[in-house]
KEVOPA-988486 format. One line per 2 residues: number of its first residue (from 0); for each residue x negated, y, z negated of N, C-alpha, C, O, CB. Coordinates in Angstrom, 2 decimals. Each point is the difference from the previous one (the first is absolute). Glycine has a CB too. Example, Ala and Ser with C-alpha at 12.3 -4.5 7.8 and 13.67 -1.06 7.14 Angstrom:
2
0) -13.19:-5.69:-7.80:0.89:1.19:0.00:-0.90:1.20:0.00:-1.04:-0.02:-0.66:2.93:-1.15:-0.59; -1.54:2.22:1.97:-0.82:1.19:-0.06:0.77:1.09:-0.73:-0.51:1.11:-0.17:-0.67:-1.74:2.32
END
This chain:
163
0) -1.25:-1.01:-0.33:1.09:0.89:-0.07:-1.13:1.12:0.07:-1.12:0.04:-0.50:3.39:-1.26:-0.94; -1.45:2.28:2.40:-1.29:1.74:0.54:0.80:0.64:-1.13:1.18:0.18:-0.31:-1.81:0.41:3.65
2) -0.64:-0.32:-3.81:0.05:1.11:-1.51:0.46:1.19:0.32:-0.66:0.36:0.97:-1.27:-1.15:-2.06; 2.69:1.57:0.82:1.10:0.89:0.04:-1.38:1.54:-0.33:-0.59:0.02:-1.08:3.56:-2.07:-0.10
4) -3.25:3.17:2.27:-0.90:0.34:-0.03:0.72:1.48:-0.98:1.01:0.55:0.44:-2.47:-2.11:1.97; 0.61:2.19:-4.06:0.47:0.20:-1.13:-0.25:2.08:0.49:-0.72:0.74:-0.66:-0.05:-3.85:-1.32
6) 1.17:3.33:2.58:-0.55:1.89:0.08:0.28:0.81:-1.22:1.18:0.22:-0.29:-0.54:-0.01:2.78; -1.61:0.25:-3.25:-0.35:0.62:-0.85:0.81:1.55:-0.20:-0.32:0.87:0.81:-1.83:-2.47:-0.38
8) 2.89:1.86:-1.19:0.66:1.23:0.02:-0.13:0.71:-0.27:-0.06:0.18:-1.21:0.85:-0.67:1.27; -1.01:1.87:1.11:-0.90:1.08:-0.03:1.21:1.63:-0.48:-0.20:1.07:0.56:-1.89:-2.70:1.78
10) 3.26:1.47:-3.43:0.18:1.22:-0.04:-0.71:0.70:-0.20:-1.10:-0.15:-0.54:2.42:-0.28:0.25; -0.55:1.90:0.92:-0.60:0.93:-1.36:1.17:0.53:-1.17:1.13:-0.36:-0.31:-3.06:1.40:2.14
12) 1.06:-0.06:-2.24:0.44:0.74:-1.35:1.30:0.54:0.49:1.13:-0.15:-0.46:-3.51:0.88:-0.64; 1.76:0.24:2.66:1.13:1.06:-0.14:1.53:-0.87:1.41:1.02:0.46:0.50:-3.52:2.54:-1.24
14) 1.53:-4.80:0.86:1.11:-0.04:0.67:1.06:-0.77:-1.16:1.15:-0.37:0.24:-2.48:0.37:2.40; 0.69:-0.13:-3.81:0.99:-0.46:-1.10:1.27:1.27:-0.56:1.17:-0.02:-0.37:-3.52:-1.70:-0.46
16) 1.21:2.80:1.07:1.23:1.33:-0.62:1.36:0.42:1.02:1.13:0.49:-0.10:-3.47:0.83:-1.06; 1.37:-1.91:2.26:1.09:0.58:1.09:1.44:-1.09:-0.50:1.16:0.37:0.18:-3.29:0.41:2.40
18) 1.68:-2.44:-3.37:1.34:-0.84:0.65:0.07:0.12:-1.12:0.49:-1.06:-0.38:-0.33:-0.50:2.36; -0.46:2.63:-3.43:0.63:-0.90:-0.78:0.91:1.69:-0.34:0.71:0.32:-0.95:-2.70:-3.15:-0.09
20) 1.60:3.59:2.23:0.86:1.79:-0.34:1.70:-0.91:0.75:1.11:0.36:-0.40:-3.83:2.76:1.28; 2.53:-4.26:0.19:0.38:-0.13:1.20:1.18:-0.87:-1.02:1.15:0.41:-0.12:-3.43:-0.19:2.47
22) 1.84:-1.29:-2.93:1.22:-0.79:-0.88:0.34:0.59:-1.01:0.79:-0.64:-0.68:-1.40:-1.26:1.15; 0.33:2.94:-0.87:0.48:0.32:-1.56:1.98:1.25:0.71:1.12:0.24:-0.46:-5.17:0.01:-1.50
24) 3.33:0.06:3.11:0.90:0.30:0.80:0.91:-0.99:0.51:1.14:0.43:-0.17:-2.58:1.12:0.52; 1.46:-2.40:0.05:-0.08:-1.93:0.62:1.56:-0.58:-0.26:0.89:-0.55:0.64:-3.84:-0.20:-1.66
26) 2.58:1.42:-0.91:0.65:-1.55:-0.91:0.59:0.82:-0.15:0.67:-0.18:-1.02:-1.79:-1.70:-0.11; 1.34:2.90:1.63:1.82:0.40:-0.39:0.86:0.01:0.73:1.12:0.49:-0.08:-1.58:0.69:-1.08
28) -0.23:-1.96:2.23:1.26:0.17:1.44:0.63:-1.41:-0.65:-0.56:-0.25:-1.07:-0.81:1.52:4.00; 2.21:-2.08:-2.61:0.56:-0.90:0.59:-0.46:-0.59:0.98:-0.19:0.57:1.07:1.53:0.31:-1.81
30) -1.58:-2.06:0.54:-1.13:-0.66:1.13:-1.07:0.57:0.45:-0.43:-0.14:1.15:1.99:-0.71:-0.42; -2.20:1.72:-1.86:-1.57:0.35:0.51:-1.00:-1.15:-0.24:-1.15:0.40:-0.17:1.52:2.08:-0.42
32) -0.18:-3.82:0.55:-1.13:-0.70:0.28:-0.41:-0.22:1.59:-1.05:-0.60:0.21:1.65:-0.45:-2.48; 0.13:1.49:3.35:-0.55:-0.02:1.06:-0.60:0.87:-0.14:-1.18:0.14:-0.30:2.32:-1.08:1.40
34) -0.35:1.63:-0.90:-0.77:2.38:0.79:-1.51:-0.65:-0.87:-1.09:-0.03:0.58:3.88:3.46:-1.19; -2.58:-3.96:-0.93:-1.88:0.26:-0.90:-0.32:-0.61:1.22:-0.56:0.83:0.73:0.12:-1.24:-3.83
36) 0.59:-1.15:3.83:-1.17:-0.61:0.27:0.22:0.77:1.28:-0.77:0.95:-0.15:0.33:-3.39:-1.22; 0.92:2.58:2.32:-0.16:1.08:1.00:-1.00:0.77:-0.50:-1.13:-0.26:0.39:3.35:0.30:0.39
38) -2.08:0.73:-1.44:-0.93:1.15:-0.53:-1.26:-0.30:-0.07:-0.86:0.72:0.52:2.41:0.03:-1.71; -1.95:-2.34:0.22:-0.81:0.05:-0.53:-1.01:-0.59:1.09:-1.21:0.20:-0.13:2.46:-0.10:-2.16
40) -0.62:-1.03:3.65:-0.27:0.35:1.00:-1.04:0.27:0.75:-0.92:-0.65:0.51:2.38:0.91:-1.27; -1.07:1.06:0.71:0.11:1.46:0.22:-1.11:-0.04:0.22:-0.69:-0.37:0.96:2.28:1.42:-2.11
42) -1.88:-0.42:-0.34:-1.14:-0.03:-0.41:-1.49:-0.68:-0.09:-1.14:0.37:0.26:2.95:0.38:-0.77; -1.17:-1.98:-0.04:-1.06:-1.29:0.54:-0.47:-0.13:0.94:-1.13:0.27:0.42:1.93:-1.24:-1.29
44) 0.20:0.46:1.36:-0.32:-0.42:1.84:0.81:-1.75:-0.57:0.59:-0.57:0.92:-4.04:2.27:0.46; 3.46:-2.18:-2.28:0.84:-1.28:0.12:0.06:-0.17:-2.08:-0.58:0.98:-0.49:-0.59:-2.48:3.80
46) 1.65:0.62:-4.29:0.59:-0.02:-0.86:-0.91:-1.01:-0.65:1.00:-0.72:-0.07:1.23:1.58:0.95; -2.81:-1.31:-1.21:-1.77:-0.17:-0.96:1.45:-0.69:-1.47:1.13:0.16:-0.46:-4.13:3.14:1.33
48) 1.90:-3.99:-0.95:1.22:-0.97:-1.75:-0.07:1.56:-0.75:0.99:0.70:-0.20:-2.21:-4.27:-0.71; -0.49:4.00:0.49:0.22:1.32:-0.40:0.94:1.23:0.31:0.00:0.99:-0.73:-1.85:-1.88:0.59
50) 2.44:0.81:0.97:0.78:1.31:0.73:1.76:-0.56:-1.02:0.74:0.65:-0.73:-2.46:-0.24:4.31; 1.77:-2.52:-2.90:1.22:0.07:-0.20:-0.02:0.05:-2.02:1.05:0.35:-0.54:-0.25:-1.82:3.50
52) -1.53:1.25:-3.51:-0.01:-0.01:-1.70:0.25:1.66:-0.19:0.79:0.28:-0.90:-2.84:-2.59:0.24; 1.53:3.32:1.32:0.58:1.23:-0.28:1.06:0.18:0.62:0.38:1.14:-0.28:-2.16:-0.34:-0.12
54) 2.92:-1.59:1.50:1.32:0.34:-0.05:0.75:-0.25:-0.60:1.11:0.51:-0.14:-1.37:-0.37:1.39; -0.78:-2.02:-2.36:1.06:-0.28:-0.42:0.25:0.47:-1.36:1.17:0.23:-0.27:-1.29:-1.89:1.81
56) -0.52:1.79:-2.21:-0.11:0.85:-1.27:0.49:1.11:0.25:0.80:0.14:-0.93:-2.58:-1.02:0.13; 1.92:2.58:2.00:1.15:0.79:-0.42:0.65:-0.88:0.05:0.25:-0.44:-1.12:-0.41:2.44:1.69
58) 0.77:-2.74:0.56:1.54:-0.42:0.19:0.29:-0.83:-1.54:1.20:0.00:-0.26:-1.25:-0.36:3.40; -0.63:-0.18:-3.94:0.31:-0.26:-1.54:0.64:-1.85:1.05:1.10:-0.48:-0.26:-0.09:3.93:-1.99
60) -1.87:-4.04:3.19:0.17:-1.46:0.55:-1.07:-0.84:0.24:-1.14:0.39:0.24:2.83:0.44:0.68; -1.33:-1.96:-0.97:-1.47:-1.09:0.13:-0.15:0.60:1.20:0.74:0.62:0.77:-0.52:-3.18:-1.94
62) -2.19:1.96:1.13:0.18:-0.10:1.52:0.47:-1.04:0.75:0.22:0.27:1.19:-1.72:0.94:-1.40; 1.64:-1.91:-0.02:0.44:-1.82:0.85:1.25:1.42:0.78:-0.24:0.26:1.18:0.10:-3.90:-3.59
64) 1.08:4.26:1.91:1.25:0.89:1.01:-0.97:0.68:0.62:-0.03:-0.67:1.04:2.30:1.15:-2.42; -3.06:0.33:1.54:-0.97:0.58:0.35:0.05:-0.40:1.43:0.71:0.21:0.99:-1.90:-0.08:-3.20
66) -0.45:-1.15:1.72:-0.13:-1.05:0.91:1.07:-0.03:1.13:0.14:0.72:0.99:-1.19:-1.92:-2.87; 1.80:0.11:1.39:1.27:-0.72:0.49:0.31:0.91:1.13:0.31:-0.48:1.09:0.65:-0.58:-3.35
68) -1.03:2.78:2.01:0.35:0.96:0.83:-1.07:0.28:1.02:0.38:-0.28:1.14:1.04:1.12:-2.91; -2.43:-0.45:1.72:-1.08:0.58:0.58:-0.23:-1.59:1.39:-0.14:0.12:1.22:-1.13:1.86:-4.12
70) 1.31:-3.36:2.04:0.17:-1.40:1.21:0.87:-0.11:0.99:-0.17:-0.40:1.16:-0.35:-0.73:-2.68; 1.81:1.65:0.77:1.77:-0.31:1.42:-0.14:0.71:0.64:0.14:-0.44:1.14:1.79:-0.07:-2.02
72) -2.23:1.81:0.86:-0.39:1.02:0.74:-1.00:-0.36:1.03:-0.82:-0.89:-0.27:1.37:2.21:-1.58; -0.58:-0.56:3.32:-1.51:-0.21:0.26:0.08:0.98:0.46:-0.04:0.00:1.23:-0.73:-2.03:-0.94
74) 0.89:3.13:-0.87:-0.24:1.07:0.29:-1.89:0.32:-0.95:-1.09:0.51:0.27:4.50:0.06:0.23; -2.93:-1.07:-1.29:-0.89:-0.26:-1.26:-1.67:-0.72:0.73:-0.23:-0.55:1.07:2.93:-0.10:-3.03
76) -3.79:1.07:0.49:-0.71:-1.14:0.75:-1.00:0.94:-1.65:-0.11:1.02:-0.69:0.57:-2.01:4.72; -0.92:-0.46:-3.75:-0.50:-1.05:-1.11:-1.26:0.97:0.01:-0.05:1.06:-0.63:1.08:-3.97:1.03
78) -1.63:2.63:0.07:-1.95:0.04:0.87:0.22:1.33:0.74:0.92:0.44:0.69:-1.70:-3.42:0.17; -0.54:3.51:-1.30:0.16:1.10:1.67:-0.21:0.41:0.94:0.39:-0.92:0.73:-0.18:1.20:-1.40
80) -0.47:0.27:1.15:-0.12:0.15:1.29:-1.47:0.13:0.83:-0.83:0.78:-0.47:3.05:0.16:-0.19; -2.60:-1.85:2.09:-0.99:0.28:0.06:-0.80:1.58:0.99:0.71:0.13:0.99:-0.13:-2.93:-1.71
82) -1.12:3.32:0.74:-0.25:1.31:1.06:0.43:-1.11:1.29:0.80:0.19:0.91:-3.27:1.80:-2.12; 1.94:-2.77:1.03:0.64:-1.04:1.52:1.36:-0.81:-0.09:-0.11:-1.00:-0.71:-2.38:0.42:1.18
84) 4.05:0.81:0.22:0.91:0.04:-1.32:0.19:-1.02:1.90:0.15:0.55:1.09:0.81:2.20:-4.21; -1.06:-4.65:2.77:0.24:-0.98:1.15:1.76:-0.03:-0.11:0.66:0.36:-0.98:-3.32:-2.06:0.80
86) 3.04:1.32:1.13:1.18:-0.96:-0.05:0.38:-0.53:1.51:0.00:0.57:1.10:0.94:0.74:-3.32; -0.71:-2.27:1.91:0.49:-1.05:0.64:1.44:-0.35:-0.04:0.21:-0.51:-1.10:-2.30:-0.10:0.75
88) 3.52:0.67:1.29:1.35:-0.43:0.67:0.02:-1.65:-0.01:-0.32:-0.96:0.70:0.41:3.25:0.98; 0.44:-2.01:-2.80:0.79:-1.92:-0.14:1.72:-0.08:0.89:0.77:-0.85:0.46:-1.97:0.42:-3.82
90) 1.14:1.59:3.22:1.90:0.05:0.85:-0.38:-1.11:1.35:-1.07:-0.28:0.55:2.15:3.71:-0.92; 0.45:-3.95:0.60:0.33:-0.98:0.73:-1.34:-0.21:1.82:-0.63:-0.96:0.44:3.82:1.63:-2.02
92) -3.03:0.73:2.06:-0.37:-0.50:1.04:-1.74:0.99:-0.34:-0.81:-0.18:0.91:3.79:-0.51:0.93; -3.29:1.26:-2.56:-2.01:-0.34:-0.36:-0.15:-1.26:-0.09:-0.86:-0.59:0.65:0.20:2.42:-2.15
94) 2.00:-2.81:0.13:-0.65:-1.55:-0.29:-0.21:-0.72:0.74:-1.02:-0.68:0.10:1.77:0.58:-1.48; 0.40:0.11:2.25:0.29:-1.77:1.50:-1.04:0.89:0.83:0.27:0.11:1.19:3.12:-1.43:-0.68
96) -4.90:2.16:-1.09:-0.20:0.22:1.23:-2.34:-0.22:-0.30:-0.95:0.08:0.79:4.33:2.10:0.04; -3.25:-2.54:-2.71:-1.07:-0.49:-0.32:-0.30:1.35:-0.83:-1.18:0.34:-0.01:0.55:-2.24:2.03
98) 1.79:2.93:-2.92:-0.50:0.24:-0.93:-0.90:-0.17:-1.47:-0.89:0.54:-0.65:2.29:-0.19:2.21; -0.39:-1.60:-1.58:-0.90:-0.86:-1.47:-0.86:-0.16:0.20:-0.56:0.08:-1.09:1.61:-1.18:0.31
100) -2.15:0.79:1.89:-1.17:-0.74:0.22:-0.62:1.95:-0.26:-0.82:0.54:-0.73:1.26:-3.72:2.85; 0.26:3.52:-1.34:-0.94:1.88:-0.10:-0.80:0.07:-1.64:-1.15:0.27:-0.34:3.64:1.54:1.98
102) -0.72:-2.36:-2.74:0.04:1.10:-0.50:-0.61:-1.32:-1.08:-0.08:0.27:-1.20:2.12:2.18:2.21; -2.40:-3.63:-0.60:-0.59:-0.99:-0.75:-1.54:0.46:-0.02:-0.43:0.47:-1.06:2.26:-2.42:1.72
104) -2.73:1.85:0.48:-0.78:0.73:0.54:-0.69:1.79:-0.94:-1.09:0.12:-0.55:2.68:-1.80:2.82; -0.79:2.46:-2.18:-0.04:0.86:-0.94:-0.42:-0.56:-1.54:-1.07:0.47:-0.38:2.78:0.69:2.01
106) -1.20:-1.88:-2.38:0.47:-0.75:-0.91:-1.54:-0.21:-0.62:-0.43:0.42:-1.07:2.90:-1.52:2.23; -3.21:0.24:-0.04:-1.40:-1.02:0.25:-0.75:1.47:-0.12:-0.63:0.31:-1.01:1.13:-2.95:2.98
108) -0.36:3.47:-0.88:-1.00:0.67:-0.03:-0.36:1.12:-1.21:-1.10:0.22:-0.51:1.54:-0.87:2.89; 1.12:1.40:-2.72:-0.28:0.93:-0.51:0.32:-0.79:-2.00:0.23:0.74:-0.95:0.44:1.41:3.79
110) -0.74:-3.27:-2.93:-0.07:-0.31:-0.89:1.12:0.31:-0.96:-0.08:0.37:-1.17:-2.02:-0.40:1.94; 3.13:-0.20:-0.06:0.51:1.04:-1.24:1.55:-0.73:0.55:0.08:-0.73:1.00:-1.97:3.74:-1.39
112) 2.82:-2.70:-0.35:1.39:-0.90:0.56:1.03:1.50:-0.04:-0.23:0.98:-0.70:-0.10:-4.15:-0.67; 1.50:2.99:2.36:0.59:1.05:-0.72:0.51:1.08:-0.71:-0.04:-0.71:-1.00:-0.43:-0.39:1.61
114) 0.77:1.80:-0.89:0.25:0.88:-0.88:-1.46:0.55:-0.62:0.06:0.99:-0.73:2.37:-2.18:0.36; -3.62:0.63:0.62:-1.19:0.21:-0.68:-0.80:1.15:0.56:0.57:0.78:0.77:-0.53:-3.14:-1.33
116) -1.37:2.53:0.24:-0.90:0.87:0.53:-1.48:-0.70:-0.59:-0.36:-0.29:-1.13:2.21:2.62:1.22; -2.54:-2.46:1.35:-1.56:0.38:-0.82:-0.28:-0.05:-1.37:0.98:-0.05:-0.74:-1.12:1.45:2.29
118) -1.41:-1.38:-2.24:-0.18:0.28:-0.74:-1.10:1.77:-0.15:-0.65:0.69:-0.78:1.50:-3.71:0.61; -0.28:2.90:1.85:-1.16:1.49:0.24:1.27:0.98:0.06:-0.13:1.17:-0.37:-2.39:-2.05:2.18
120) 3.73:0.40:-1.35:1.02:0.78:0.30:-0.15:0.79:1.49:0.54:1.04:0.37:-0.27:-0.90:-3.05; -1.03:-0.84:3.26:-0.17:0.23:1.21:1.87:-0.42:1.16:0.75:0.72:0.67:-4.17:-1.40:-1.56
122) 3.39:-0.82:0.53:1.12:-0.24:1.08:0.68:-0.46:-1.18:-0.51:-0.19:-1.11:-0.35:-0.44:3.76; 2.19:0.46:-2.28:1.21:-0.26:-0.78:1.34:-0.71:0.80:0.75:0.62:0.76:-1.69:1.51:-2.15
124) 1.04:-3.48:1.07:1.07:-0.70:1.00:1.88:-0.39:-0.08:0.50:-0.30:-1.08:-3.05:-0.63:1.25; 2.87:0.96:0.32:1.46:0.17:0.06:0.89:-0.35:1.26:0.13:0.52:1.11:-0.82:1.16:-2.63
126) 1.48:-3.22:0.65:0.68:-0.30:1.21:1.40:0.97:0.56:0.36:0.70:-0.95:-1.33:-3.14:0.13; 1.56:2.61:1.66:0.47:1.07:-0.05:1.74:-1.03:1.04:0.24:-1.21:0.06:-3.28:3.74:-0.32
128) 3.76:-1.44:0.81:0.84:-1.11:0.83:0.01:1.35:0.98:-0.71:1.01:0.03:2.47:-3.25:-1.74; -0.55:1.78:2.56:0.06:1.00:1.22:-0.84:1.73:0.02:0.21:0.70:-0.99:2.33:-2.20:1.11
130) -3.29:1.97:0.84:-0.50:0.19:-0.22:0.55:1.57:1.46:-0.44:1.10:0.33:-1.07:-3.75:-2.19; 3.13:1.38:2.41:-0.14:0.67:0.98:-0.82:0.42:2.08:0.34:0.48:1.08:0.27:-0.46:-4.01
132) -1.70:-0.62:2.27:-0.43:-0.67:1.53:-0.36:-1.44:0.01:-1.10:-0.54:-0.12:0.14:2.69:0.76; 2.79:-2.88:-0.37:-0.19:-0.81:0.37:-0.53:-1.20:1.71:-0.14:-1.16:0.38:1.39:2.48:-2.68
134) -1.34:0.18:2.74:-0.36:0.15:2.10:-1.34:-0.75:0.03:-0.52:-0.55:0.97:1.46:3.43:-0.09; -1.62:-2.76:-2.70:-1.45:0.52:0.01:-0.50:-1.48:-0.77:-1.14:-0.23:-0.42:1.32:3.47:0.21
136) 0.76:-3.97:0.16:-0.46:-1.40:-1.19:-0.55:-0.48:0.28:-0.37:-0.06:1.17:1.52:-0.45:-1.97; -1.71:-0.39:-0.48:-0.57:0.52:-1.13:-0.69:0.73:-0.16:-1.08:-0.33:0.48:1.39:-0.91:-0.84
138) -0.32:2.38:-0.20:0.12:1.37:-1.36:-1.11:-0.40:-0.89:0.11:-1.06:-0.62:2.70:1.51:0.36; -3.99:0.38:0.10:-0.55:0.64:-0.95:-0.35:1.38:0.07:-0.34:0.59:1.02:-0.22:-2.57:-1.35
140) 0.66:2.53:-0.99:-0.53:1.38:0.25:-0.96:-0.02:-1.22:-0.08:-0.79:-0.93:2.24:2.13:2.17; -2.78:-0.34:-0.96:-1.03:1.20:-1.14:-0.03:1.21:-0.47:-0.78:0.76:0.57:-0.23:-1.69:0.22
142) 1.75:1.44:-1.83:0.59:1.43:-0.08:0.21:0.06:1.22:-1.03:0.12:0.67:0.01:1.04:-2.43; 2.30:-1.22:2.52:0.79:0.01:0.94:-0.41:0.07:1.18:0.70:0.26:0.98:0.41:0.41:-2.31
144) -2.63:-0.96:1.32:0.03:-0.64:1.32:0.88:-0.91:0.74:0.73:-0.35:-0.93:-2.49:0.72:0.22; 2.07:-0.81:1.45:0.88:-1.38:0.68:-0.84:-0.56:0.96:-0.03:0.54:1.10:2.38:0.36:-1.21
146) -3.31:-2.26:-0.17:-0.54:-0.55:0.55:1.16:-1.73:0.36:0.37:-1.03:-0.55:-2.91:2.89:-0.63; 2.65:-1.13:2.41:1.98:-1.29:0.94:-1.50:-0.85:0.88:-1.15:0.20:0.39:4.78:2.21:0.89
148) -2.40:-3.58:-1.38:-0.47:-1.28:1.07:-1.63:-0.83:-0.71:-0.52:-0.87:0.71:1.72:2.62:1.97; -1.91:-1.37:-4.09:-0.58:-0.65:-0.17:-0.10:-1.22:-0.47:0.99:-0.60:-0.44:-1.21:2.27:0.69
150) -1.01:-2.21:-0.22:0.30:-1.80:-1.43:-0.73:-0.34:-0.64:-1.05:0.54:0.32:1.95:-1.75:0.68; -1.07:0.43:-2.00:-1.28:0.36:-0.78:-0.95:0.44:-0.22:-0.46:0.77:-0.85:1.03:-1.52:0.87
152) -1.36:-0.44:1.93:-1.23:0.76:0.64:-0.30:1.23:-0.15:-1.02:0.49:-0.48:1.32:-1.73:1.82; 1.07:1.95:-0.70:-0.76:1.70:-0.90:-0.05:0.93:-0.51:-0.35:1.16:0.22:0.02:-1.42:0.43
154) 0.92:-0.56:-1.75:-0.04:0.96:-1.71:-1.81:0.30:-0.28:-0.55:1.08:-0.20:3.16:-2.79:-1.34; -3.04:0.71:1.61:-1.73:0.29:-0.54:-0.64:0.86:0.32:-0.71:0.73:-0.70:0.39:-2.41:0.66
156) 0.59:1.71:1.71:-0.10:1.98:0.76:-0.18:0.99:-0.38:-0.87:0.87:-0.09:1.95:-1.17:0.96; 1.09:-0.15:-1.39:0.64:1.62:-0.48:-0.86:-0.07:-1.42:-0.68:0.57:-0.85:3.74:-0.31:1.98
158) -2.84:-0.70:-0.95:-0.46:0.35:-2.09:-1.53:0.31:0.12:-0.62:-0.11:-1.06:2.31:-2.05:-0.55; -2.35:2.50:2.64:-1.97:0.22:-0.18:0.77:2.02:0.50:-0.45:1.13:-0.23:-2.13:-4.61:1.78
160) 3.57:3.09:-0.98:-0.59:1.75:0.00:0.56:0.23:-0.67:0.91:0.71:0.44:-1.44:0.15:1.24; 0.62:-1.10:-3.02:0.35:0.42:-1.27:-1.32:0.45:-1.01:-0.23:0.88:-0.83:2.37:-2.52:1.25
162) -2.49:1.07:-0.13:-1.40:-0.75:-0.74:-0.79:0.94:0.07:-1.15:-0.13:-0.43:1.21:-2.14:1.00
END
């Protein structure tokens, strides 16, 4: 079994102060947990355990409740995003044309799995659903740049452009 990559939390005091100010207002709002998580991700870029604990404490709810919301909604990330955000469409058109193999090649090449970031924070990897480029299937994107009609053999060359 592959070991999960652990990225140390590097939040600043300024970020913490900003989040605490936001939380002070949002705890008064019915249903404020979701906006608090959105604001926290806006501030930090992701929702590590340390941030989830701050939110759970502010709302007086168990950490498990916060974690449940974070992991339920795809808009939230438990990991920071890399300088180069790599995504592979696993929608039907792309998948039947081989995007699963492309994704597997990226996992092997980068040494990370879906939603993770490399230890140097250079690359992050996300499986996505339809990106609206079905005519170019299979599709991979790096920071929004679309690479279409590719195969697993093309992946290494594309990633090397960003090294």
